[in-house]
C-alpha positions in Angstrom: 0.0 0.0 0.0 1.5 3.4 -1.0 0.1 5.1 2.0 1.5 2.6 4.5 4.9 3.2 6.1 6.6 0.5 8.1 9.1 1.9 10.6 11.8 -0.4 11.9 12.1 1.1 15.4 15.1 -1.1 16.3 17.1 0.4 13.5 15.9 3.9 14.2 16.8 3.4 17.9 20.3 2.2 16.9 20.7 5.1 14.5 19.8 7.6 17.2 22.0 5.8 19.8 25.0 6.1 17.5 24.3 9.8 16.9 23.9 10.5 20.6 27.0 8.5 21.5 29.0 10.3 18.9 27.9 13.7 20.2 28.9 12.8 23.8 32.2 11.3 22.7 32.9 14.3 20.5 32.2 16.8 23.3 34.3 14.7 25.7 37.2 14.5 23.3 37.0 18.3 22.7 37.1 19.0 26.4 39.9 16.6 27.1 42.1 17.4 24.1 41.4 21.0 23.0 44.7 21.3 21.2 43.4 18.7 18.7 40.4 20.7 17.7 41.6 21.7 14.3 42.2 18.0 13.4 38.8 16.9 14.8 37.1 19.7 12.9 38.7 18.5 9.7 37.7 14.9 10.3 34.1 16.0 11.1 33.9 18.1 7.9 35.3 15.2 5.8 32.8 12.8 7.3 29.9 15.3 6.7 31.0 15.7 3.1 31.2 11.9 2.7 27.7 11.6 4.1 26.4 14.1 1.5 28.1 12.3 -1.3 26.9 8.9 -0.1 23.3 10.2 0.0 23.5 11.7 -3.5 24.9 8.5 -5.0 22.5 6.3 -3.0 19.5 8.1 -4.3 20.5 7.4 -7.9 19.6 3.7 -7.3 15.9 3.6 -6.5 13.8 0.5 -6.0 10.5 1.7 -7.4 11.5 2.0 -11.1 10.7 5.7 -11.2 14.3 6.8 -11.4 16.4 9.1 -9.3 14.9 12.2 -7.6 15.9 14.6 -10.4 13.8 12.6 -12.8 10.7 12.9 -10.6 7.8 15.3 -11.3 8.3 18.8 -9.8 5.2 18.3 -7.7 4.9 16.7 -5.1 8.5 15.7 -4.3 10.4 19.0 -5.0 7.7 21.4 -3.9 6.6 19.2 -1.0 10.2 19.0 0.3 10.8 22.8 0.0 7.4 23.8 1.5 8.1 23.1 5.3 11.5 24.8 5.1 10.2 28.0 3.5 7.1 28.1 5.8 9.4 27.6 8.8 12.0 30.2 7.7 9.6 33.0 6.6 6.8 32.1 9.2 9.2 32.2 12.2 10.8 35.4 11.0 7.3 37.1 10.7 5.9 35.6 14.0 9.0 36.6 16.0 8.4 40.1 14.8 5.1 40.1 16.6 7.1 39.5 19.8 8.9 42.8 19.3 12.3 41.2 18.6 14.9 43.1 16.6 15.7 41.9 13.1 19.0 40.3 14.2 17.2 38.2 16.7 14.5 37.3 14.2 17.1 36.1 11.7 18.8 33.9 14.3 15.4 32.4 15.5 14.3 31.8 11.9 17.5 29.9 11.1 17.5 27.9 14.3 13.9 26.8 14.0 13.9 26.0 10.2 17.2 24.2 10.1 16.9 20.4 10.4 19.7 17.9 10.7 19.1 15.7 7.7 21.9 13.3 8.7 19.7 11.2 11.0 17.0 10.8 8.3 19.6 10.0 5.7 21.3 7.4 7.9 18.0 5.7 8.7 16.8 5.7 5.1 20.1 4.2 3.9 19.9 1.5 6.5 16.6 0.3 5.1 18.0 -1.2 1.9 16.6 -0.6 -1.5 13.3 0.9 -0.3 15.3 3.3 2.0 17.4 4.4 -0.9 14.3 5.6 -2.7 13.3 7.6 0.4 16.9 8.9 0.9 16.2 11.5 -1.8 14.0 13.6 0.6 16.8 14.4 3.2 19.3 14.9 0.3 16.9 17.4 -1.4 16.0 19.1 1.9 19.7 19.5 2.7 20.3 21.1 -0.7 17.4 23.4 -0.2 18.8 24.3 3.3 22.1 25.3 1.7 20.5 27.3 -1.0 17.6 29.0 0.8 19.5 29.7 4.0 22.5 31.0 2.1 20.3 33.4 0.1 18.4 34.4 3.2 21.6 35.1 5.2 23.2 37.0 2.3 20.1 39.1 1.9 19.8 39.6 5.7 23.5 40.7 5.9 23.2 43.1 2.9 20.1 44.8 4.3 21.6 45.2 7.8 19.6 42.5 9.6 22.7 40.9 11.1 25.3 42.2 13.5 27.9 42.0 10.7 28.4 45.3 8.9 26.7 45.1 5.4 29.7 46.5 3.6 
């Protein structure tokens, strides 16, 4: 059934356990060995880039015979994936204005509430075999939208003076 989703909670729990353990170990390592921070940052950046590359390549092999995400119809995949990000970004910026916050605070709140860590969703999707690879396109596309939309939003915010950085 196309509307039914089976969630493997054991795998999801394992994925979250690995993420939480990694965060704790990373913080502990950073506190215990602060002089190694540049190297650990490099390792983290390489691992993040490898995760993005893995996600992009994994989504090219789908199980449903419909092809990779870039061959899918514009609606609902591409529009549906962008919609929550845009609503969260713009909506939070507008709503925080009703609280009387200054633009710099509104920009920070909009970014913090709209940004989602797609790594957990991608790791879980890829752990689900061929069916998961088909679903892995969503966190990959969402992550691409985050980079594009947040980059443009921040550039615009900076240039119009909505950040603490001077616009020149």
